[in-house]
C-alpha positions in Angstrom: 10.9 16.0 -3.2 8.5 18.7 -1.6 6.3 18.0 1.6 3.2 18.4 -0.7 4.6 15.5 -2.7 5.4 13.5 0.2 2.1 14.1 1.8 0.2 12.9 -1.4 2.3 9.8 -1.5 1.6 8.9 2.2 -2.1 9.6 1.8 -2.3 7.2 -1.2 -0.5 4.6 0.9 -2.9 5.1 3.9 -6.1 5.2 2.0 -5.5 3.0 -1.1 -2.4 0.7 -0.7 -2.3 -0.4 2.9 -5.4 0.8 4.8 -5.5 -1.9 7.2 -1.8 -2.2 8.6 -0.7 1.3 7.9 -3.7 2.3 10.1 -2.7 -0.3 12.5 0.8 0.9 12.6 -0.4 4.4 13.5 -2.5 3.1 16.3 0.6 1.2 17.6 2.7 4.3 17.3 0.1 6.0 19.5 0.3 3.0 21.9 4.0 3.8 22.2 3.7 7.5 22.2 0.6 9.4 22.6 -0.1 13.4 22.5 -1.0 16.0 23.1 1.5 15.8 26.0 3.9 13.2 24.7 3.8 9.9 26.4 6.1 7.3 25.5 4.5 4.2 27.0 7.7 2.2 27.3 9.8 5.1 28.9 9.3 5.3 32.4 10.2 9.0 33.0 7.5 10.0 30.6 4.8 7.3 31.4 4.8 8.4 35.1 4.0 11.8 34.1 0.9 10.8 32.4 -0.2 8.5 35.2 0.2 11.1 37.7 -2.0 13.6 35.9 -4.8 11.3 36.2 -5.7 11.7 32.5 -6.0 7.8 32.2 -7.7 7.2 35.6 -10.6 5.7 33.8 -11.3 4.2 30.2 -13.7 7.0 29.2 -11.2 9.7 30.1 -8.3 7.9 28.4 -10.5 7.1 25.2 -11.1 11.1 25.1 -7.5 11.7 25.1 -6.8 9.1 22.4 -9.7 10.4 20.3 -8.3 14.0 20.6 -4.8 12.7 19.5 -6.3 10.8 16.6 -8.2 13.9 15.4 -5.1 16.1 15.1 -2.8 13.4 13.8 -5.2 12.4 10.9 -6.0 16.2 10.2 -2.4 17.1 9.8 -1.3 13.9 8.0 -4.3 13.5 5.5 -4.9 17.1 4.6 -2.6 19.0 2.1 0.4 20.5 4.5 -0.5 24.1 3.5 -4.4 23.5 3.9 -6.2 25.4 6.7 -7.1 22.1 8.3 -3.6 20.8 8.5 -2.3 24.2 9.8 -5.0 24.4 12.5 -4.3 20.9 13.5 -0.8 21.7 13.9 -1.1 24.9 15.8 -3.4 23.2 18.2 -1.1 20.5 18.8 1.8 23.0 19.5 -0.4 24.9 21.9 -1.2 21.9 24.0 2.4 20.8 24.1 3.6 24.4 24.9 3.0 24.6 28.7 4.5 21.1 29.2 7.6 22.2 27.1 7.9 25.4 29.2 7.8 23.5 32.3 10.4 21.1 31.4 8.0 18.1 31.6 8.5 17.3 28.0 12.0 17.4 26.7 13.2 17.7 22.9 14.3 14.0 23.1 10.9 12.9 24.0 9.3 14.8 21.1 12.0 13.6 18.7 11.4 9.9 19.8 7.6 10.4 19.3 8.2 11.8 15.9 10.5 9.0 15.0 7.7 6.6 15.8 5.4 8.1 13.2 8.1 8.1 10.7 9.4 4.5 11.1 6.5 2.4 12.5 4.5 2.3 9.1 7.4 1.1 7.2 8.2 -1.5 9.8 4.6 -2.8 9.9 4.3 -3.0 6.1 7.6 -4.8 5.9 6.7 -7.3 8.4 2.9 -8.0 7.7 1.8 -6.5 4.2 1.8 -7.8 0.6 5.0 -5.7 -0.4 7.6 -3.5 1.1 7.8 0.2 0.7 9.8 1.4 -2.3 12.8 3.9 -2.0 10.6 6.7 -3.2 7.7 6.0 -0.4 10.5 5.7 2.2 11.9 9.0 1.1 8.3 10.4 1.5 8.1 9.4 4.9 11.3 11.0 5.9 10.5 14.1 3.9 7.0 14.7 5.4 7.9 13.9 9.0 11.2 16.1 8.8 8.8 18.8 7.6 6.4 18.1 10.6 9.3 18.1 13.0 10.1 21.6 11.7 6.6 22.6 12.3 6.7 21.4 15.9 10.1 23.3 16.3 11.8 20.0 17.3 15.6 20.3 17.4 17.7 17.6 15.5 21.0 18.3 17.1 21.0 14.7 18.3 21.4 13.5 14.7 25.0 13.4 13.1 24.2 15.7 10.2 22.3 18.3 12.0 25.0 20.8 11.3 25.5 20.3 7.4 22.1 19.1 6.7 20.6 15.9 5.0 20.5 15.1 1.3 17.0 13.9 1.3 14.2 12.1 3.4 16.1 8.8 3.2 19.1 10.2 4.7 17.3 11.8 7.4 15.2 8.9 8.0 18.1 6.6 8.4 19.7 8.9 11.1 16.6 9.2 12.8 16.1 5.4 13.0 19.7 4.8 14.3 19.1 7.5 17.1 15.7 6.2 18.0 17.0 2.6 18.3 19.7 3.8 20.8 17.2 5.9 22.6 14.9 2.8 23.3 17.9 0.7 24.3 18.9 3.3 27.0 15.4 4.3 28.3 12.9 1.5 27.4 13.0 -0.3 30.6 10.4 -2.2 32.8 8.3 0.1 35.0 5.0 -0.1 36.7 3.9 3.2 35.2 4.4 1.7 31.7 2.3 -1.2 32.6 -0.5 1.1 34.0 -0.4 2.9 30.7 -0.4 -0.1 28.7 -3.3 -1.7 30.5 -5.3 1.5 30.1 -4.8 1.6 26.4 -5.4 -2.1 26.1 -8.8 -1.6 27.4 -9.4 1.1 24.8 -8.3 -1.4 21.9 -10.3 -4.2 23.2 -13.2 -2.2 24.4 -15.6 -3.9 21.9 -14.1 -7.3 22.5 -16.3 -9.7 25.0 -14.3 -9.7 28.4 -13.8 -13.6 28.1 -11.4 -12.9 25.0 -9.2 -10.4 26.7 -6.7 -12.9 27.7 -6.2 -14.2 24.2 -6.1 -10.6 23.0 -3.4 -9.7 25.3 -1.2 -12.6 24.0 -1.9 -11.5 20.6 -0.7 -8.1 21.6 2.4 -9.6 23.1 3.1 -11.1 19.9 3.1 -7.8 17.7 4.7 -5.7 20.5 8.3 -6.8 20.0 10.3 -8.2 22.9 11.7 -4.8 24.4 8.4 -3.0 24.5 6.6 -6.1 25.8 9.2 -6.4 28.7 9.2 -2.6 29.4 5.2 -2.9 29.8 5.8 -5.8 31.9 3.6 -8.0 29.8 4.1 -11.9 29.7 5.5 -13.5 26.6 3.0 -15.5 24.6 3.5 -19.1 24.0 5.2 -20.3 20.6 1.7 -21.5 19.6 0.6 -17.9 19.3 3.6 -16.8 17.4 3.1 -19.6 14.8 -0.7 -19.1 14.4 -0.7 -15.2 14.2 2.4 -15.0 12.0 0.9 -17.8 9.7 -2.3 -16.1 9.3 -0.9 -12.8 8.5 1.5 -14.4 6.0 -1.3 -16.1 4.2 -3.2 -12.7 4.1 -0.2 -11.0 2.5 0.2 -13.8 -0.1 -3.5 -13.8 -1.0 -3.4 -9.8 -1.4 -0.2 -10.1 -3.5 -1.2 -12.9 -5.9 -5.1 -12.9 -5.9 -6.2 -9.4 -5.2 -6.8 -6.4 -7.7 -5.6 -3.0 -7.0 -8.1 -1.0 -4.7 -10.1 1.3 -7.0 -10.6 4.9 -6.1 -14.1 4.5 -5.2 -13.1 2.1 -2.3 -10.6 4.5 -0.8 -10.6 4.4 2.9 -11.7 7.5 4.4 -10.1 8.5 7.8 -11.2 12.0 8.0 -14.4 14.0 7.1 -14.3 15.6 3.7 -15.8 18.8 4.9 -17.5 20.4 8.1 -21.1 20.2 8.8 -22.9 22.6 6.7 -25.1 24.0 9.3 -22.6 24.1 12.4 -19.2 24.2 10.8 -18.0 21.5 13.1 -16.4 18.3 12.0 -17.5 14.8 13.0 -15.1 11.8 13.3 -15.6 9.0 10.8 -14.7 6.1 13.3 -14.1 5.5 16.9 -12.3 2.8 18.9 -14.2 2.7 22.2 -16.5 5.6 23.2 -18.1 7.4 20.2 -16.4 10.8 20.6 -17.3 13.4 18.1 -19.3 10.7 16.0 -22.7 11.9 14.5 -25.5 9.6 15.0 -27.2 8.1 12.0 -29.6 5.4 11.4 -26.8 2.9 10.2 -24.5 3.9 13.2 -27.5 3.2 15.8 -29.5 0.5 14.2 -27.1 -1.1 11.5 -25.5 -4.7 12.1 -22.5 -3.3 13.7 -24.6 -1.1 15.9 -26.7 -4.2 17.2 -23.4 -6.0 18.0 -22.2 -3.1 19.9 -25.6 -2.8 21.8 -25.7 -6.3 22.6 -22.1 -6.0 24.3 -23.6 -3.1 26.4 -21.3 -0.7 24.7 -21.9 3.0 23.8 -23.3 4.1 20.4 -23.2 7.5 18.6 -26.0 9.6 20.3 -26.0 7.7 23.6 -26.2 9.7 26.8 -27.2 13.1 25.0 -24.1 15.3 24.2 -21.6 13.4 26.7 -19.4 12.2 23.7 -19.9 15.5 21.7 -21.8 14.0 18.9 -22.3 17.6 17.4 -18.5 17.3 16.4 -15.3 19.5 17.1 -13.6 22.5 16.3 -9.9 22.9 16.6 -9.8 25.1 19.6 -11.9 22.7 21.5 -9.6 19.7 21.2 -7.6 18.7 24.3 -8.2 18.4 28.1 -11.5 20.0 29.3 -9.4 22.8 31.1 -8.2 23.9 27.9 -11.2 23.8 25.9 -11.8 27.0 23.9 -8.6 28.4 25.1 -5.4 29.3 23.2 -6.8 31.4 20.3 -4.5 34.2 20.4 -1.4 31.7 20.6 -2.8 29.6 17.8 -3.4 32.6 15.5 0.4 33.8 16.1 1.5 30.2 15.5 -0.6 29.9 12.5 0.7 33.1 10.9 4.4 31.8 11.7 3.7 28.4 9.9 2.2 30.1 6.8 5.2 32.5 6.5 7.4 29.5 6.5 5.8 27.9 3.2 5.4 24.5 4.5 4.8 22.9 1.1 8.2 22.9 -0.2 11.2 20.8 0.3 12.5 20.7 3.9 15.8 20.0 2.8 16.3 22.8 0.4 17.4 25.6 2.7 19.3 24.1 5.6 
């Protein structure tokens, strides 16, 4: 299977088959590990680094970081691997990682663990909450695509048993990554105050548009889906059995309704997570959705005065176009993504990295020449 084949399969899974929970699984993976400077929320040595930098000192700053992470992730995952947009997203991500890797603040294991989350979490969430499981072909696509992404990020796989002789296919690679990832969590995912600080900051982002009086129940719902190990590492209290019964019962009912009562999603209902093209006048891209603050979202009549906008307005939250250019409604270009201090920087390094990626021919099979 080629990387092009794998990406096409994963794109259809994201936009047609499982647009809800595959999307949630990516948010959850971001919750556990966020970029551009890898932050594994349940791993104290790494979560303490992000807390120390002050990038999560307030929800607005944290929301910008999450928005930037989402932009890069969606751009390289939902555009063809050899496309200019996917390539630019990868080289920008590598540039933002580079100074932390050089300083030894991000290790190869941190990066490999983060990669494993994006490769593994979608299948886990779909298995647990969706109307069907992934097929072997789809799991192979997960392994193939994310192995290729790891190659593009220059992640070493020496921790995996078959790193010397190579892997047969995406399924083989995915199995070894999962085994290593579980062992990594067992060793390093332990309770820490910095984990909780990081989790609380991102909980505020996820629940930003939920009235404050419902934040308590929302945290208990989150405790249900986090899993015991991550919940303990983040120092979140366990929800009562009632929450497990209600949440799992509702999600099971949804899965059965979709399986036996719903028709396949038609092409015209494909969920769009990335803009199809840049703005014709500015050449900038605008985000399609946002979680909390409307970073990079272009104002429109519907976004400012539609039903959802009125609900947001009544809760005192920000809408696209509020506060002038504060949330960059004009959109973004790739060399602007990242911390303010790095905005517009790295052009030379990104050009060199782009030429290197192009020379590697990323659309082929990542297991062909090992």
